[in-house]
N, C-alpha and C positions, 0 to 999 in steps of 0.2 A: 583236073578230073579226080572224082573221089574213088579210093580203092573199093573194090567190090568186096563186100562182107561175106565171108566164108560161113556157110551153114555148118553148125555144130550139132551133129546127129549121131547117135549110137544105135546100132541094131542089137537087140537083146541077145541073138545068137553069137554075136562078136565079142560079147562081154564075158570072158572066161572067169568062171568062179575060183576063189582063192580062200583060204582060211586066214583070218586075221589074228592077231596075237590075243585077242579076247575070246576066241573059239567060235566066232560067227563065220558061217560060209556066205562070202560077199561076192556080189557081181557090181562092179563100178560102172554105173550108167552114164555118169558124166564126171570127169575129174580133170582139173587143170593140167596135171602132168601127162594126162594121156590125150584129152580131147581139145585142149587149148583154150577152154573158158577162162574166166577170170579168177573166181573167188572160191565157190562153193563146190562140193562134191555131193552127188546123189548116188546112192547104192541101194541094192536089194540085199537084204540079209535073211538068211534062212536058219532057223534054229530047229533041229530035228525033235520029234516027240521024245519026252522024258529026259532031256538034256537042258543045259543052260549055258550061258556065256560065263566068262570070268568077270567077277566084279572089277570094275576098273574106272578111270576118270581121264579126262583130257584137260590139259592145262590151259589152253586158250580157246579151244574149239566149243562152239555151242551146237548142240544136235537137236534135230526134230526127228521123233520117230513116229511113223504112221503106219498103223497095223493094218495089213492087207488081208490077212487070213489067219485062222488060228487063235488060240488063246494061251494065257499063261499068267505069270506074275512079274511085275516090274519092281525092282528094288531102286529106289531113288533117293539118295542121301539116307535120311533117317526112315523114310516111309516104304511100305511094301503094299502094293495093291494090284488088283486083277486088271489085266488088259485084254482086249479082243478086238475083233474085226471093227474097223472104223474109228477107233481110238488115236489121238494124236497127243503126243507127249514132248514136251520142250525140257531138255536136258542143259542146264547152264555148265559153262566151264567150271572145273573143279569140283563137280559134283559126282560122287561114286554112283555107280549104276551097273545093273545087272538084269538080263532077262531070263525067266525060267519057263520053259515049256511043259506044262503038265498035261496037255491034251494028247489025243491019239493021232493028230495031223501035225504036219509042219506049221511052224509058226513063221509067217512071211512078213517082213517089216521093210518099208522104205524109210531109208536113213538119208537126212539132208544134213550136211555139216558146213559150217562157216567159221573159220576159214576151212578149207578142204582138209579131209581126214588124212592124217599120217600116223604111221606107226611111232615116230619119234615124239609125238604129242599124247601117246597112249601110255598110261601108267597103270600096271596091274597091282591090285590091292587085296588079292584073295588071301594071300598069307598073313596079311595085317589083321583082316577081320575073321578069319576062319577059327 
């Protein structure tokens, strides 16, 4: 007899926010270390008005950002460009990146990472480029 597959589900209200080392306010919506899924993590990031994340990169993690609301700038490698509601950006491993919120509203981003996000794979670069 096959084992019954467990449903992996997260209620938003049970995903407590925390601040990552790049300065984002994150809610882990799905993460292998917490929810038992296999490879990726999905989080909601919030960047308050007038603030930014710290320039950083991930050694092995590929990220995809999807902008839910708000607007700002994205620094991605050597490029800087405007981002806003509905935009989706792929961040390859080893690529410096940063988000700046210039609007009067919170910038809300869905972040998908493969392999899953970890502090150990996050390298702050702000002092190198500042």
